[in-house]
Chimera marker file (.cmm) of the C-alpha trace (Angstrom):
<marker_set name="trace">
<marker id="1" x="204.388" y="87.806" z="199.500" r="1" g="1" b="0" radius="0.5"/>
<marker id="2" x="207.953" y="88.142" z="198.251" r="1" g="1" b="0" radius="0.5"/>
<marker id="3" x="210.821" y="87.871" z="200.750" r="1" g="1" b="0" radius="0.5"/>
<marker id="4" x="212.118" y="91.330" z="199.788" r="1" g="1" b="0" radius="0.5"/>
<marker id="5" x="208.806" y="92.904" z="200.764" r="1" g="1" b="0" radius="0.5"/>
<marker id="6" x="208.696" y="90.972" z="204.029" r="1" g="1" b="0" radius="0.5"/>
<marker id="7" x="212.225" y="92.171" z="204.791" r="1" g="1" b="0" radius="0.5"/>
<marker id="8" x="211.423" y="95.771" z="203.812" r="1" g="1" b="0" radius="0.5"/>
<marker id="9" x="208.507" y="95.788" z="206.283" r="1" g="1" b="0" radius="0.5"/>
<marker id="10" x="210.465" y="94.109" z="209.096" r="1" g="1" b="0" radius="0.5"/>
<marker id="11" x="211.900" y="95.627" z="212.245" r="1" g="1" b="0" radius="0.5"/>
<marker id="12" x="215.300" y="94.210" z="211.215" r="1" g="1" b="0" radius="0.5"/>
<marker id="13" x="215.254" y="96.370" z="208.083" r="1" g="1" b="0" radius="0.5"/>
<marker id="14" x="214.288" y="99.430" z="210.117" r="1" g="1" b="0" radius="0.5"/>
<marker id="15" x="217.097" y="98.720" z="212.569" r="1" g="1" b="0" radius="0.5"/>
<marker id="16" x="219.634" y="98.593" z="209.726" r="1" g="1" b="0" radius="0.5"/>
<marker id="17" x="218.163" y="101.727" z="208.121" r="1" g="1" b="0" radius="0.5"/>
<marker id="18" x="218.597" y="103.578" z="211.407" r="1" g="1" b="0" radius="0.5"/>
<marker id="19" x="222.255" y="102.533" z="211.551" r="1" g="1" b="0" radius="0.5"/>
<marker id="20" x="221.873" y="100.487" z="214.742" r="1" g="1" b="0" radius="0.5"/>
<marker id="21" x="223.737" y="97.481" z="213.284" r="1" g="1" b="0" radius="0.5"/>
<marker id="22" x="227.231" y="97.613" z="211.865" r="1" g="1" b="0" radius="0.5"/>
<marker id="23" x="227.642" y="94.973" z="209.197" r="1" g="1" b="0" radius="0.5"/>
<marker id="24" x="226.084" y="93.568" z="206.077" r="1" g="1" b="0" radius="0.5"/>
<marker id="25" x="223.299" y="91.213" z="205.184" r="1" g="1" b="0" radius="0.5"/>
<marker id="26" x="223.659" y="89.023" z="202.101" r="1" g="1" b="0" radius="0.5"/>
<marker id="27" x="220.876" y="88.818" z="199.571" r="1" g="1" b="0" radius="0.5"/>
<marker id="28" x="220.232" y="87.266" z="196.204" r="1" g="1" b="0" radius="0.5"/>
<marker id="29" x="219.068" y="88.991" z="193.036" r="1" g="1" b="0" radius="0.5"/>
<marker id="30" x="215.551" y="89.307" z="194.427" r="1" g="1" b="0" radius="0.5"/>
<marker id="31" x="216.646" y="92.000" z="196.875" r="1" g="1" b="0" radius="0.5"/>
<marker id="32" x="217.766" y="95.548" z="196.150" r="1" g="1" b="0" radius="0.5"/>
<marker id="33" x="221.416" y="96.366" z="196.806" r="1" g="1" b="0" radius="0.5"/>
<marker id="34" x="221.450" y="98.658" z="199.846" r="1" g="1" b="0" radius="0.5"/>
<marker id="35" x="224.269" y="100.000" z="202.030" r="1" g="1" b="0" radius="0.5"/>
<marker id="36" x="223.559" y="97.208" z="204.532" r="1" g="1" b="0" radius="0.5"/>
<marker id="37" x="222.333" y="94.525" z="202.077" r="1" g="1" b="0" radius="0.5"/>
<marker id="38" x="224.881" y="93.258" z="199.564" r="1" g="1" b="0" radius="0.5"/>
<marker id="39" x="223.544" y="91.592" z="196.429" r="1" g="1" b="0" radius="0.5"/>
<marker id="40" x="225.286" y="90.282" z="193.311" r="1" g="1" b="0" radius="0.5"/>
<marker id="41" x="226.033" y="92.414" z="190.286" r="1" g="1" b="0" radius="0.5"/>
<marker id="42" x="223.194" y="91.719" z="187.817" r="1" g="1" b="0" radius="0.5"/>
<marker id="43" x="225.556" y="91.567" z="184.819" r="1" g="1" b="0" radius="0.5"/>
<marker id="44" x="229.085" y="91.350" z="186.232" r="1" g="1" b="0" radius="0.5"/>
<marker id="45" x="232.074" y="92.372" z="184.185" r="1" g="1" b="0" radius="0.5"/>
<marker id="46" x="234.895" y="89.808" z="184.062" r="1" g="1" b="0" radius="0.5"/>
<marker id="47" x="237.363" y="90.167" z="186.903" r="1" g="1" b="0" radius="0.5"/>
<marker id="48" x="236.530" y="91.793" z="190.249" r="1" g="1" b="0" radius="0.5"/>
<marker id="49" x="232.749" y="91.883" z="189.794" r="1" g="1" b="0" radius="0.5"/>
<marker id="50" x="232.669" y="88.223" z="188.826" r="1" g="1" b="0" radius="0.5"/>
<marker id="51" x="234.893" y="87.343" z="191.804" r="1" g="1" b="0" radius="0.5"/>
<marker id="52" x="232.628" y="89.400" z="194.102" r="1" g="1" b="0" radius="0.5"/>
<marker id="53" x="229.552" y="87.537" z="192.830" r="1" g="1" b="0" radius="0.5"/>
<marker id="54" x="231.293" y="84.186" z="193.294" r="1" g="1" b="0" radius="0.5"/>
<marker id="55" x="232.336" y="85.020" z="196.874" r="1" g="1" b="0" radius="0.5"/>
<marker id="56" x="228.821" y="86.252" z="197.678" r="1" g="1" b="0" radius="0.5"/>
<marker id="57" x="227.272" y="83.136" z="196.158" r="1" g="1" b="0" radius="0.5"/>
<marker id="58" x="229.608" y="80.776" z="198.028" r="1" g="1" b="0" radius="0.5"/>
<marker id="59" x="228.990" y="82.555" z="201.323" r="1" g="1" b="0" radius="0.5"/>
<marker id="60" x="225.222" y="82.465" z="200.843" r="1" g="1" b="0" radius="0.5"/>
<marker id="61" x="225.430" y="78.762" z="199.939" r="1" g="1" b="0" radius="0.5"/>
<marker id="62" x="227.310" y="78.030" z="203.194" r="1" g="1" b="0" radius="0.5"/>
<marker id="63" x="224.702" y="79.930" z="205.206" r="1" g="1" b="0" radius="0.5"/>
<marker id="64" x="221.838" y="78.097" z="203.478" r="1" g="1" b="0" radius="0.5"/>
<marker id="65" x="223.583" y="74.741" z="203.980" r="1" g="1" b="0" radius="0.5"/>
<marker id="66" x="224.036" y="75.499" z="207.686" r="1" g="1" b="0" radius="0.5"/>
<marker id="67" x="220.359" y="76.399" z="208.035" r="1" g="1" b="0" radius="0.5"/>
<marker id="68" x="219.471" y="73.145" z="206.258" r="1" g="1" b="0" radius="0.5"/>
<marker id="69" x="221.672" y="71.154" z="208.643" r="1" g="1" b="0" radius="0.5"/>
<marker id="70" x="220.047" y="72.830" z="211.642" r="1" g="1" b="0" radius="0.5"/>
<marker id="71" x="216.567" y="72.075" z="210.273" r="1" g="1" b="0" radius="0.5"/>
<marker id="72" x="217.582" y="68.455" z="209.682" r="1" g="1" b="0" radius="0.5"/>
<marker id="73" x="218.932" y="68.051" z="213.187" r="1" g="1" b="0" radius="0.5"/>
<marker id="74" x="216.134" y="69.987" z="214.913" r="1" g="1" b="0" radius="0.5"/>
<marker id="75" x="212.766" y="69.292" z="213.336" r="1" g="1" b="0" radius="0.5"/>
<marker id="76" x="211.158" y="71.996" z="215.482" r="1" g="1" b="0" radius="0.5"/>
<marker id="77" x="212.842" y="74.618" z="213.257" r="1" g="1" b="0" radius="0.5"/>
<marker id="78" x="210.817" y="73.565" z="210.210" r="1" g="1" b="0" radius="0.5"/>
<marker id="79" x="207.900" y="75.880" z="210.784" r="1" g="1" b="0" radius="0.5"/>
<marker id="80" x="208.060" y="77.774" z="214.014" r="1" g="1" b="0" radius="0.5"/>
<marker id="81" x="204.690" y="79.247" z="214.856" r="1" g="1" b="0" radius="0.5"/>
<marker id="82" x="205.732" y="81.445" z="217.735" r="1" g="1" b="0" radius="0.5"/>
<marker id="83" x="206.539" y="85.106" z="218.211" r="1" g="1" b="0" radius="0.5"/>
<marker id="84" x="209.766" y="86.351" z="216.601" r="1" g="1" b="0" radius="0.5"/>
<marker id="85" x="211.311" y="86.825" z="220.050" r="1" g="1" b="0" radius="0.5"/>
<marker id="86" x="210.492" y="83.253" z="221.069" r="1" g="1" b="0" radius="0.5"/>
<marker id="87" x="211.706" y="81.968" z="217.686" r="1" g="1" b="0" radius="0.5"/>
<marker id="88" x="215.065" y="83.666" z="218.291" r="1" g="1" b="0" radius="0.5"/>
<marker id="89" x="215.374" y="81.947" z="221.672" r="1" g="1" b="0" radius="0.5"/>
<marker id="90" x="214.577" y="78.555" z="220.128" r="1" g="1" b="0" radius="0.5"/>
<marker id="91" x="217.042" y="79.076" z="217.269" r="1" g="1" b="0" radius="0.5"/>
<marker id="92" x="219.837" y="80.141" z="219.635" r="1" g="1" b="0" radius="0.5"/>
<marker id="93" x="219.210" y="77.062" z="221.799" r="1" g="1" b="0" radius="0.5"/>
<marker id="94" x="219.347" y="74.806" z="218.729" r="1" g="1" b="0" radius="0.5"/>
<marker id="95" x="222.583" y="76.425" z="217.520" r="1" g="1" b="0" radius="0.5"/>
<marker id="96" x="224.192" y="75.951" z="220.943" r="1" g="1" b="0" radius="0.5"/>
<marker id="97" x="223.118" y="72.293" z="221.017" r="1" g="1" b="0" radius="0.5"/>
<marker id="98" x="224.343" y="71.856" z="217.430" r="1" g="1" b="0" radius="0.5"/>
<marker id="99" x="227.749" y="73.293" z="218.352" r="1" g="1" b="0" radius="0.5"/>
<marker id="100" x="228.019" y="70.955" z="221.342" r="1" g="1" b="0" radius="0.5"/>
<marker id="101" x="227.105" y="67.994" z="219.127" r="1" g="1" b="0" radius="0.5"/>
<marker id="102" x="229.680" y="69.087" z="216.536" r="1" g="1" b="0" radius="0.5"/>
<marker id="103" x="232.420" y="69.405" z="219.177" r="1" g="1" b="0" radius="0.5"/>
<marker id="104" x="231.555" y="65.896" z="220.380" r="1" g="1" b="0" radius="0.5"/>
<marker id="105" x="231.891" y="64.604" z="216.829" r="1" g="1" b="0" radius="0.5"/>
<marker id="106" x="228.256" y="63.606" z="216.410" r="1" g="1" b="0" radius="0.5"/>
<marker id="107" x="227.131" y="63.295" z="212.819" r="1" g="1" b="0" radius="0.5"/>
<marker id="108" x="224.256" y="65.337" z="211.566" r="1" g="1" b="0" radius="0.5"/>
<marker id="109" x="221.467" y="64.157" z="209.265" r="1" g="1" b="0" radius="0.5"/>
<marker id="110" x="221.618" y="65.132" z="205.589" r="1" g="1" b="0" radius="0.5"/>
<marker id="111" x="220.859" y="68.759" z="204.846" r="1" g="1" b="0" radius="0.5"/>
<marker id="112" x="217.298" y="69.753" z="203.961" r="1" g="1" b="0" radius="0.5"/>
<marker id="113" x="217.027" y="71.942" z="200.891" r="1" g="1" b="0" radius="0.5"/>
<marker id="114" x="213.724" y="73.759" z="200.735" r="1" g="1" b="0" radius="0.5"/>
<marker id="115" x="214.350" y="76.694" z="198.430" r="1" g="1" b="0" radius="0.5"/>
<marker id="116" x="214.629" y="76.172" z="194.710" r="1" g="1" b="0" radius="0.5"/>
<marker id="117" x="216.844" y="78.117" z="192.362" r="1" g="1" b="0" radius="0.5"/>
<marker id="118" x="216.554" y="81.876" z="192.408" r="1" g="1" b="0" radius="0.5"/>
<marker id="119" x="215.518" y="82.039" z="188.734" r="1" g="1" b="0" radius="0.5"/>
<marker id="120" x="211.923" y="82.914" z="189.686" r="1" g="1" b="0" radius="0.5"/>
<marker id="121" x="212.951" y="86.090" z="191.481" r="1" g="1" b="0" radius="0.5"/>
<marker id="122" x="212.036" y="89.517" z="190.270" r="1" g="1" b="0" radius="0.5"/>
<marker id="123" x="215.244" y="91.534" z="190.107" r="1" g="1" b="0" radius="0.5"/>
<marker id="124" x="214.830" y="94.704" z="192.145" r="1" g="1" b="0" radius="0.5"/>
<marker id="125" x="216.539" y="98.006" z="191.510" r="1" g="1" b="0" radius="0.5"/>
<marker id="126" x="219.589" y="98.739" z="193.613" r="1" g="1" b="0" radius="0.5"/>
<marker id="127" x="219.786" y="102.056" z="195.375" r="1" g="1" b="0" radius="0.5"/>
<marker id="128" x="222.636" y="104.425" z="194.558" r="1" g="1" b="0" radius="0.5"/>
<marker id="129" x="224.323" y="104.237" z="197.982" r="1" g="1" b="0" radius="0.5"/>
<marker id="130" x="224.149" y="100.436" z="197.931" r="1" g="1" b="0" radius="0.5"/>
<marker id="131" x="225.717" y="100.267" z="194.463" r="1" g="1" b="0" radius="0.5"/>
<marker id="132" x="228.497" y="102.670" z="195.461" r="1" g="1" b="0" radius="0.5"/>
<marker id="133" x="229.313" y="100.662" z="198.591" r="1" g="1" b="0" radius="0.5"/>
<marker id="134" x="229.250" y="97.377" z="196.653" r="1" g="1" b="0" radius="0.5"/>
<marker id="135" x="231.632" y="98.921" z="194.092" r="1" g="1" b="0" radius="0.5"/>
<marker id="136" x="233.954" y="100.097" z="196.889" r="1" g="1" b="0" radius="0.5"/>
<marker id="137" x="233.970" y="96.632" z="198.504" r="1" g="1" b="0" radius="0.5"/>
<marker id="138" x="234.645" y="95.095" z="195.103" r="1" g="1" b="0" radius="0.5"/>
<marker id="139" x="237.534" y="97.501" z="194.449" r="1" g="1" b="0" radius="0.5"/>
<marker id="140" x="239.092" y="97.039" z="197.885" r="1" g="1" b="0" radius="0.5"/>
<marker id="141" x="238.840" y="93.256" z="198.152" r="1" g="1" b="0" radius="0.5"/>
<marker id="142" x="238.404" y="91.679" z="194.714" r="1" g="1" b="0" radius="0.5"/>
<marker id="143" x="241.010" y="93.355" z="192.486" r="1" g="1" b="0" radius="0.5"/>
<link id1="1" id2="2" r="1" g="1" b="0" radius="0.2"/>
<link id1="2" id2="3" r="1" g="1" b="0" radius="0.2"/>
<link id1="3" id2="4" r="1" g="1" b="0" radius="0.2"/>
<link id1="4" id2="5" r="1" g="1" b="0" radius="0.2"/>
<link id1="5" id2="6" r="1" g="1" b="0" radius="0.2"/>
<link id1="6" id2="7" r="1" g="1" b="0" radius="0.2"/>
<link id1="7" id2="8" r="1" g="1" b="0" radius="0.2"/>
<link id1="8" id2="9" r="1" g="1" b="0" radius="0.2"/>
<link id1="9" id2="10" r="1" g="1" b="0" radius="0.2"/>
<link id1="10" id2="11" r="1" g="1" b="0" radius="0.2"/>
<link id1="11" id2="12" r="1" g="1" b="0" radius="0.2"/>
<link id1="12" id2="13" r="1" g="1" b="0" radius="0.2"/>
<link id1="13" id2="14" r="1" g="1" b="0" radius="0.2"/>
<link id1="14" id2="15" r="1" g="1" b="0" radius="0.2"/>
<link id1="15" id2="16" r="1" g="1" b="0" radius="0.2"/>
<link id1="16" id2="17" r="1" g="1" b="0" radius="0.2"/>
<link id1="17" id2="18" r="1" g="1" b="0" radius="0.2"/>
<link id1="18" id2="19" r="1" g="1" b="0" radius="0.2"/>
<link id1="19" id2="20" r="1" g="1" b="0" radius="0.2"/>
<link id1="20" id2="21" r="1" g="1" b="0" radius="0.2"/>
<link id1="21" id2="22" r="1" g="1" b="0" radius="0.2"/>
<link id1="22" id2="23" r="1" g="1" b="0" radius="0.2"/>
<link id1="23" id2="24" r="1" g="1" b="0" radius="0.2"/>
<link id1="24" id2="25" r="1" g="1" b="0" radius="0.2"/>
<link id1="25" id2="26" r="1" g="1" b="0" radius="0.2"/>
<link id1="26" id2="27" r="1" g="1" b="0" radius="0.2"/>
<link id1="27" id2="28" r="1" g="1" b="0" radius="0.2"/>
<link id1="28" id2="29" r="1" g="1" b="0" radius="0.2"/>
<link id1="29" id2="30" r="1" g="1" b="0" radius="0.2"/>
<link id1="30" id2="31" r="1" g="1" b="0" radius="0.2"/>
<link id1="31" id2="32" r="1" g="1" b="0" radius="0.2"/>
<link id1="32" id2="33" r="1" g="1" b="0" radius="0.2"/>
<link id1="33" id2="34" r="1" g="1" b="0" radius="0.2"/>
<link id1="34" id2="35" r="1" g="1" b="0" radius="0.2"/>
<link id1="35" id2="36" r="1" g="1" b="0" radius="0.2"/>
<link id1="36" id2="37" r="1" g="1" b="0" radius="0.2"/>
<link id1="37" id2="38" r="1" g="1" b="0" radius="0.2"/>
<link id1="38" id2="39" r="1" g="1" b="0" radius="0.2"/>
<link id1="39" id2="40" r="1" g="1" b="0" radius="0.2"/>
<link id1="40" id2="41" r="1" g="1" b="0" radius="0.2"/>
<link id1="41" id2="42" r="1" g="1" b="0" radius="0.2"/>
<link id1="42" id2="43" r="1" g="1" b="0" radius="0.2"/>
<link id1="43" id2="44" r="1" g="1" b="0" radius="0.2"/>
<link id1="44" id2="45" r="1" g="1" b="0" radius="0.2"/>
<link id1="45" id2="46" r="1" g="1" b="0" radius="0.2"/>
<link id1="46" id2="47" r="1" g="1" b="0" radius="0.2"/>
<link id1="47" id2="48" r="1" g="1" b="0" radius="0.2"/>
<link id1="48" id2="49" r="1" g="1" b="0" radius="0.2"/>
<link id1="49" id2="50" r="1" g="1" b="0" radius="0.2"/>
<link id1="50" id2="51" r="1" g="1" b="0" radius="0.2"/>
<link id1="51" id2="52" r="1" g="1" b="0" radius="0.2"/>
<link id1="52" id2="53" r="1" g="1" b="0" radius="0.2"/>
<link id1="53" id2="54" r="1" g="1" b="0" radius="0.2"/>
<link id1="54" id2="55" r="1" g="1" b="0" radius="0.2"/>
<link id1="55" id2="56" r="1" g="1" b="0" radius="0.2"/>
<link id1="56" id2="57" r="1" g="1" b="0" radius="0.2"/>
<link id1="57" id2="58" r="1" g="1" b="0" radius="0.2"/>
<link id1="58" id2="59" r="1" g="1" b="0" radius="0.2"/>
<link id1="59" id2="60" r="1" g="1" b="0" radius="0.2"/>
<link id1="60" id2="61" r="1" g="1" b="0" radius="0.2"/>
<link id1="61" id2="62" r="1" g="1" b="0" radius="0.2"/>
<link id1="62" id2="63" r="1" g="1" b="0" radius="0.2"/>
<link id1="63" id2="64" r="1" g="1" b="0" radius="0.2"/>
<link id1="64" id2="65" r="1" g="1" b="0" radius="0.2"/>
<link id1="65" id2="66" r="1" g="1" b="0" radius="0.2"/>
<link id1="66" id2="67" r="1" g="1" b="0" radius="0.2"/>
<link id1="67" id2="68" r="1" g="1" b="0" radius="0.2"/>
<link id1="68" id2="69" r="1" g="1" b="0" radius="0.2"/>
<link id1="69" id2="70" r="1" g="1" b="0" radius="0.2"/>
<link id1="70" id2="71" r="1" g="1" b="0" radius="0.2"/>
<link id1="71" id2="72" r="1" g="1" b="0" radius="0.2"/>
<link id1="72" id2="73" r="1" g="1" b="0" radius="0.2"/>
<link id1="73" id2="74" r="1" g="1" b="0" radius="0.2"/>
<link id1="74" id2="75" r="1" g="1" b="0" radius="0.2"/>
<link id1="75" id2="76" r="1" g="1" b="0" radius="0.2"/>
<link id1="76" id2="77" r="1" g="1" b="0" radius="0.2"/>
<link id1="77" id2="78" r="1" g="1" b="0" radius="0.2"/>
<link id1="78" id2="79" r="1" g="1" b="0" radius="0.2"/>
<link id1="79" id2="80" r="1" g="1" b="0" radius="0.2"/>
<link id1="80" id2="81" r="1" g="1" b="0" radius="0.2"/>
<link id1="81" id2="82" r="1" g="1" b="0" radius="0.2"/>
<link id1="82" id2="83" r="1" g="1" b="0" radius="0.2"/>
<link id1="83" id2="84" r="1" g="1" b="0" radius="0.2"/>
<link id1="84" id2="85" r="1" g="1" b="0" radius="0.2"/>
<link id1="85" id2="86" r="1" g="1" b="0" radius="0.2"/>
<link id1="86" id2="87" r="1" g="1" b="0" radius="0.2"/>
<link id1="87" id2="88" r="1" g="1" b="0" radius="0.2"/>
<link id1="88" id2="89" r="1" g="1" b="0" radius="0.2"/>
<link id1="89" id2="90" r="1" g="1" b="0" radius="0.2"/>
<link id1="90" id2="91" r="1" g="1" b="0" radius="0.2"/>
<link id1="91" id2="92" r="1" g="1" b="0" radius="0.2"/>
<link id1="92" id2="93" r="1" g="1" b="0" radius="0.2"/>
<link id1="93" id2="94" r="1" g="1" b="0" radius="0.2"/>
<link id1="94" id2="95" r="1" g="1" b="0" radius="0.2"/>
<link id1="95" id2="96" r="1" g="1" b="0" radius="0.2"/>
<link id1="96" id2="97" r="1" g="1" b="0" radius="0.2"/>
<link id1="97" id2="98" r="1" g="1" b="0" radius="0.2"/>
<link id1="98" id2="99" r="1" g="1" b="0" radius="0.2"/>
<link id1="99" id2="100" r="1" g="1" b="0" radius="0.2"/>
<link id1="100" id2="101" r="1" g="1" b="0" radius="0.2"/>
<link id1="101" id2="102" r="1" g="1" b="0" radius="0.2"/>
<link id1="102" id2="103" r="1" g="1" b="0" radius="0.2"/>
<link id1="103" id2="104" r="1" g="1" b="0" radius="0.2"/>
<link id1="104" id2="105" r="1" g="1" b="0" radius="0.2"/>
<link id1="105" id2="106" r="1" g="1" b="0" radius="0.2"/>
<link id1="106" id2="107" r="1" g="1" b="0" radius="0.2"/>
<link id1="107" id2="108" r="1" g="1" b="0" radius="0.2"/>
<link id1="108" id2="109" r="1" g="1" b="0" radius="0.2"/>
<link id1="109" id2="110" r="1" g="1" b="0" radius="0.2"/>
<link id1="110" id2="111" r="1" g="1" b="0" radius="0.2"/>
<link id1="111" id2="112" r="1" g="1" b="0" radius="0.2"/>
<link id1="112" id2="113" r="1" g="1" b="0" radius="0.2"/>
<link id1="113" id2="114" r="1" g="1" b="0" radius="0.2"/>
<link id1="114" id2="115" r="1" g="1" b="0" radius="0.2"/>
<link id1="115" id2="116" r="1" g="1" b="0" radius="0.2"/>
<link id1="116" id2="117" r="1" g="1" b="0" radius="0.2"/>
<link id1="117" id2="118" r="1" g="1" b="0" radius="0.2"/>
<link id1="118" id2="119" r="1" g="1" b="0" radius="0.2"/>
<link id1="119" id2="120" r="1" g="1" b="0" radius="0.2"/>
<link id1="120" id2="121" r="1" g="1" b="0" radius="0.2"/>
<link id1="121" id2="122" r="1" g="1" b="0" radius="0.2"/>
<link id1="122" id2="123" r="1" g="1" b="0" radius="0.2"/>
<link id1="123" id2="124" r="1" g="1" b="0" radius="0.2"/>
<link id1="124" id2="125" r="1" g="1" b="0" radius="0.2"/>
<link id1="125" id2="126" r="1" g="1" b="0" radius="0.2"/>
<link id1="126" id2="127" r="1" g="1" b="0" radius="0.2"/>
<link id1="127" id2="128" r="1" g="1" b="0" radius="0.2"/>
<link id1="128" id2="129" r="1" g="1" b="0" radius="0.2"/>
<link id1="129" id2="130" r="1" g="1" b="0" radius="0.2"/>
<link id1="130" id2="131" r="1" g="1" b="0" radius="0.2"/>
<link id1="131" id2="132" r="1" g="1" b="0" radius="0.2"/>
<link id1="132" id2="133" r="1" g="1" b="0" radius="0.2"/>
<link id1="133" id2="134" r="1" g="1" b="0" radius="0.2"/>
<link id1="134" id2="135" r="1" g="1" b="0" radius="0.2"/>
<link id1="135" id2="136" r="1" g="1" b="0" radius="0.2"/>
<link id1="136" id2="137" r="1" g="1" b="0" radius="0.2"/>
<link id1="137" id2="138" r="1" g="1" b="0" radius="0.2"/>
<link id1="138" id2="139" r="1" g="1" b="0" radius="0.2"/>
<link id1="139" id2="140" r="1" g="1" b="0" radius="0.2"/>
<link id1="140" id2="141" r="1" g="1" b="0" radius="0.2"/>
<link id1="141" id2="142" r="1" g="1" b="0" radius="0.2"/>
<link id1="142" id2="143" r="1" g="1" b="0" radius="0.2"/>
</marker_set>
């Protein structure tokens, strides 16, 4: 099952659709661009759209690197087979312990990279509201 479908059927997606969260999720080309899910321009024009895509890509890379570091440091995160609520508790505990270790200057093991390149992804159609919001963000912050 594709990640976009899993997300679409999740309670997190429903919560965003209902406007209960204020903010944005970051997705790759395999997700549709929605008002709460920012994805790259499929064929960016030079200038602001290219800068937007670069900023989005760099931010996603940092997030993925951080997740890899956490999985390297805490092996229990490599395949949690518990309820989503319990998984959240475990992840929060690991992040708190990671932050304490970082403050103390402890080194972390090398990052684990599990996902390959996004070339295999089916590019999904953006919705109109998502495209308009992405364009507005691009205009306001990347010109």
